[in-house]
DOLUM-222752 format. One record per residue (C-alpha): residue in one letter; x, y negated, z negated. Coordinates in steps of 0.25 Angstrom, whole numbers, plus 5000, padded with zeros to 4 digits. Layout:
REM DOLUM-222752
AXYZ...
END
This chain:
REM DOLUM-222752
M496250474988C497250564981G498550594977I499450694985A500750764982G501550884988I502850964990F503451035003N504651105000V505251105015K506251215013G505151305008E505351304992A503951334985V503251214980S503051204965V501551194962N501951134948T502651024956V501550994965Q500650994953R501450884946M501550804958T500050804959D499750774944S500650654945I499650584954K498350634948H497950484947R497750494962G496750604961P496150634948D494950714953S495650834957E497050904961G497551004971I498851084972W499251174984T500451244986D501051344996S502551384996N503351254999V502151155000G501251104989F500150984989G499550914977H498250834977R497550744967R496150704972L495350574970A494150624976I493450514985I492850594996D492150724994L492250734979S492050884980P493150994979H493151004993G494050884994H495150954985Q496550944990P497550994995M496651045006Q496851155015N496151165030D495351285033S496551375038G497351335026E498451295035L498351145031I498451085017I498250935014T498350845002Y497850715005N497650564999G496750465005E495550435013V495350445028Y494150365030N493750415044F493750565040M492250585042N492550545057L493750645058R492950755052I491850735063E492850745073L493550875066E492150935065A491850915079L493150995082G492651105073Y493351075060K492551115048F492651045034H492451085020S492450945013N492050805015T493450755013D494450675022T495550775017E494950875025V494850795037I496350755037L496650905035K495850945047S496350825055Y497650875054E497251015057L496750965070W497650845074G498950875066K499850755062E499050665072C497850665062V498350545055H497950465066K496450505064F496450455049N495850315045G496150305030M497250315019F497950445018A499150525013F499150675015A499950795017I499650915025W500351055025N500251135037K500551285033R500751335048T501751225052K502351215038E502351065039I501850955029F501250835035I501050705027A500350575032R500050435026D498950335031R499250225041Y499450115031G499950195019I498750175010K499050305004P500450334999L501350455001Y502750474996Y503650594999Y505050644995Y505850735004K507250785001N507950925001G506750995007L505750944997F504650865002A503650804992F502450704994A501450634985S500550514984E501350454974I502850464970K502650504956A502150634961L503350664969L504150634956K503550754950H504350844959P505650894952E506550864963I506150714966N506850624956V506750474954K507850384959V507650234964C507750224979I508650104980P508250064995A506750064990L507149974979N507849884988E506549874996Y505649854984F506449744979S506549674993F505049694997Q504349734984N503949854993V504649965000F504449955015S505150085018E504750225015L505550225002T505150214988L505850184975F506050334973E507250384980N506850494990I505350474989K504750405001I503350355005L502750405018P502550275026A501250245031A500650305043S501650405043A501650565043L502750655037S502850795041I503850915037R503951065040S504351175031D505851225032D506251105040V506750995032N507050905045S505550915049F505250795039S504650675047V503850555045E503150485056Q502350365058Y500950385064W500450245065D500850105063Y500349955061N500349885075F499949735073T499649665087N498949545093D497749585101H497149455107T496149535117I495049515106S494449375101E494549345086E493049355085E493049495090Y494249525081I493349485069E492149565073E492949685075L493749665061E492449645054R491949785060L493249855057F493349805043E491949845039Q492149975045A493449995037V492849965023N491650055027R492550175031Q493350165017L492050165009I491850315011S491850384998D491250484989V491650394977E491350254973I492150144980G492550004975S493249884980Y494349794976L493849644977S494849534976G494549384980G495049414994M494249435008D494949575010S494349644998G493149564998S492749605012V493049755009T492149744997S491049675004I490949795014A491049895004A489949834995K489049845006N489149995005F489150004990R488249944980N488949894969L490249914974K491349904963T492349794965F493649774958T494649644956C495849614948G495949474942F497049404934D497049314922L497749184927S497849124913S499349124914A499549114930S499948994937G500148934951L499549024963E499349134954L498049064948G497349104960F497649254958D496349294951E495249324962R494249374952L493149264955K493349284970A493149434968E491949414959F491249324970L491449434981S490949544971N489649454968I489449444984Y489649594986K488949634973T489949724969E490249784955H491449704952Y492549744942E493849654938I495049674931V495849544925L497349564924K498149474915A499649454911G500149584904D499249674913M500449704922E501349754910R500249854905V500149934918M501649924924S502050064920E500750144925L500750044937I502150084941W501950234939H500750234949L501450134958E502850204958D503150154973L503350004970R502849914980I502349764982G501949674971Q501149664958S500149784958Y499649804945P498349724947N498149824958F498349934947Y497349864938V496249844948A496349984953R496250044938L494949954937A494349994950S494650144947K493750144934F492550124944V492850184958K493750274965V493950214978I494250054980L494249974992S495449874994G495649755003S497149785006G497649785020G496949655025D498049565023E499149655030L498249675042F497649535045A498849455040G498549415026Y499949355023P500249245033W501249175024R502049315026Y501949325041Y502149175043R503649185038A504049265050V503149225061V504049145069N505449215072D506649205081D506549355082S506249495075E507449485066H507049345062Y505649395058I506249505051E507149415043K506049315039Y505049425035Y506049515028R506449385020Y504949365016W504749515012Q505949515002R504849494991L505749524979I507349524982P507949474994D509149535000S510049424995Y509649444981K509849594981P511349594978R511049534965F509749604962F510049754964S511149814955P512549834961E512349994959I511249994970Y511449874978P512349954988D511050034991I510249914992L511249845002S511149975011Y509649975012Q509249845019C507849805016K507849715028D508049845037V506849905030F505949785032R506449775047G506149925048V504649905045L504549815058K505549905066N504549935077K503849805077L504949695081K505449655094K506149535101E504949455105I503849425094T502849325094P502349265080E501149345080E501949475081Y502849435070V501549425062N501149555066H502449615063S502249555048L500849615047Y501549755052F502649735041E501749705030A500749815033K501849915034T502449865021F501649775011L500349835014H500849975013G501449934999I500149884995L499450014999V500450094991V500250014979E498750004980D498650154981K499550184970L498850094960S497450134964M497750284963A498350254950H496850244946S496350354956L495750244964E495850254979T496050124986R495450105001V495949995010P494949965021F495849865028L496649985032D495650055040N496350105053D495350025062L495449895055V496949905055D497049945069F496149825072A496849725063M498249755069K497749695082V497149575077P498049455082V498949385072T498249255076H496949305071K497549345058L498449215055K497749075057N499048995055L499949085063E500148985075E500348865066V501448945059I502048985072R502048845077I502748785064N503748895063E504148875079N504048715079V504248655066P505448655057G505548665043P504748755033K503348715039T502748845038E502848855023R501348835020F501048955029F501949045020E500949025008Q499649095006N498549035014S497249075020D497849115033G497949265036K496949375039N496249265047I495349365055L495049445044R494649325036K493649295048A493149445048L492949465033A492249325032K490849415033Y491249485020V491849385010P491549235008E492249125016S493149085005Y493749225004T494049235019S494649095019G495449095006L496949115003K497549245002Q497649294988G498449414985F498149514973S499149474962A499249444948P499749314943D501149384939A502049264943S501449194931W501249314922F502749364925K503149224919G502249224908E501449334901S502249454908N503649394906D504049464894Y503549594900I504349574912K505649524904D505449644894I505549744906L506449674916F507449594907D507749724900K509149764903R508749914902A507749894914R507849994924I507749904935Y509149854932D509749984937Y509449934950I509349784949Q510249674943P509649624930E510149484931M509549464945A508249524941K508149434930D508549314936L507449334947M506449364936N506849234928E506549154941H505149194940F505049174925S505549034927G504649004938K505748984948T505349094958N504049194958R504749334956R503449404952L503649504963L505049534959I504649544944W503549644947S504449724955L505549734944L504449774935C503949874944F505349934946E505649934932W504350014928W504650104940N505950144934K505450174920I504350254926F505050334937D506450334933P506450324919A507850374917
END
């Protein structure tokens, strides 16, 4: 795991070595072990190394192939690299290191751009081909590793983080209004845009290429996509047996490392099962949990601290367990540093992730995460059930879009955004962005099961992607590599075939109520419950106690709804009720304050909106201080 950056002057101007150096230096936290700079006329690559596999200088990057014709700068881990190496060696290729970097480089040498189909892992890399004068950039299937780029007036620049791009003298900060519209609609950005105008994120499972002296050769192509189906040719018992095998294989694949590995351990079955398998391979495996002081919490938030459950699992697996306990006020202390690292604002409260990653980084270089299981195996049934029976595809879009407007619905936007930017807001319809995610999936005749699969597809493409981007930024802020065993290619391919009826146990009842009973009879299914991930619960029962596989779904969140009304209230008002706050260059203060006051009075839970307003205010202070 590392940090990469580069410049390609398509029109032929020489690259500034100093600029590549500044870009690379800005992401030193991603790779404190070593650095490398390579330039050749109009191309320059930078690399910061976090040494995980083959700690010797043989893993130094940027790396060239034997002929010097190909140069790579790479971030990630390809877990099947040893199998690919054996295949390449059988074809006569010689290796000078034990790194997956060299395997990727020689895979490209043999298979060209099709090499991406060979890789099982997480990656973002750029390869320069001296012979064809072409740069080729690719990102892994799921978007575990981020990659951003800027392309304007013949300047192409890329990096693992946006802050590196901002070190180029021709790249300036300006708010991208369409991205701002998406962010305050979805608390995410579903398109390839970012809050930085002209800076985009390369979509997951995509490859980009551009040739020298041809500004029109720029292209981005998707090489893979999710495809959730319903394969009923296999019995549930066979599905469970195969799921157990693939899950163990996935975790064991991701244990390859020349440095110590640890594991996050919450009170849930996903991280618990990952830890169970890892603990069999490593004596005294180190595990890490983030808990919360609930002395000022209320309501549902009283159940947010999962330390006791994690401690119980740690005792079973005999791990060396560490915890951090957050209290009201800890968010305030870290906001500036957090937003500098996060930069690309997405999803909800993430400061607990920042703190627990910092804790883990004091002991290990690599951490295992339980992310991905919910999105693959339908862990959020209260979402899917809102749009499971529909008149047609457009009806489904309407209902699901209504749910995913997490912050500001369209009807509020004329009063929320400032008059100066509202015309640009109005010209960029977020509903079209939402529909665009599903553009190749919808048809006239769709069953309830297919609608659920469309929801799984949508959330894997958007919500999971947002989680992965945030998780990468906040772990790499502390030079910590996060691995995601649930996103093993074989396991994902299998999960997408499992019928919805094996994932959701209440689906048939919800369909029956929706179709036959008038009135709000389905409301109880819209609340968090023990439905969802049904087949995964059965498969993971061999790794964690029954109470963990049958319990209610519990997200990883601090009791911010309570804290925002209590101990953190003065901090929020000092920043967001200040008439000089930068957010009011884009947002109408009266509307913003009215919505926040709804939360403070207890009328409506607006914790997600308050968090997003805080993030955007700090974003402006840090990246656009003028």
